[in-house]
C-alpha atoms as one frame of an Amber mdcrd trajectory, in Angstrom:
protein
  -0.005   0.085  -0.021   0.946   3.545  -0.691   0.408   7.083   0.676  -1.265
   9.650  -1.599   2.009  10.751  -2.527   3.292   7.476  -4.065   5.703   6.392
  -1.203   5.237   2.855   0.100   3.806   2.454   3.652   6.440   0.906   6.112
   6.151  -0.345   9.679   7.279   2.153  12.066   6.003   5.371   9.827   4.787
   8.123  12.116   1.644   9.403  10.271  -1.143  12.260  10.395  -4.590  11.045
   9.869  -6.886  14.097   8.986  -5.951  17.212  10.542  -6.108  16.282  14.291
  -4.944  12.568  14.974  -1.748  10.709  14.460  -0.639   7.069  14.418   2.029
   4.537  13.859   1.970   1.804  11.200   2.366  -1.406  13.319   1.529  -3.784
  10.792   1.922  -4.482   7.017  -0.266  -7.549   6.607   0.359  -8.653   3.034
   4.044  -8.632   4.030   3.796 -10.032   7.466   5.922  -7.467   9.094   4.916
  -6.294  12.554   6.246  -3.969  15.374   6.193  -6.007  18.666   4.046  -6.974
  20.364   1.909  -7.196  17.213   2.425 -10.454  15.269   1.225 -12.493  11.967
  -0.473 -15.081  14.182  -2.533 -12.035  15.691  -3.455  -9.958  12.695  -2.772
 -12.419   9.707  -6.476 -13.609   9.510  -7.264  -9.903   8.057  -5.308 -10.913
   4.723  -4.867  -7.251   3.327  -4.124  -3.724   4.164  -2.036  -1.996   7.302
  -2.496  -1.566  10.969  -2.279   1.802  12.433  -1.909   2.476  16.293  -4.225
   5.780  16.313  -4.169   8.393  18.801  -8.100   8.288  18.553  -8.827   4.624
  18.833  -5.951   2.407  19.317  -5.181  -0.245  16.610  -7.174   0.348  13.421
  -7.171  -1.917  10.243  -7.103  -0.268   7.048  -7.954  -2.978   4.278  -7.136
  -1.150   1.041  -5.990   1.836  -0.292  -9.417   3.701  -0.720  -9.722   3.565
   3.086  -6.341   5.430   3.335  -7.653   7.986   1.147 -10.510   8.791   2.909
  -8.814   9.372   6.137  -6.336  11.709   4.344  -3.339  10.148   5.642   0.184
  11.361   5.206   3.654  10.191   6.226   5.161  12.418   8.768   8.503  10.544
   9.593   9.733   7.457   8.420  11.363   5.090  11.330  15.090   4.656  10.867
């Protein structure tokens, strides 16, 4: 999956969600990449999308590109 500017979404990315919320990408489901304590065993059943630990509601599953676009999600900082 990608941000609206074309950059790939990566585990650990800090994101802005809309105008007032933030989050951290904690899982890229299709790539089976997760930040601890999240695991493929825990979330792999979702099969597609990304998981973002949000400031407004904990971990949220964004299943496709359209769901990201509807939230106006942008990359703030890439984890080193």
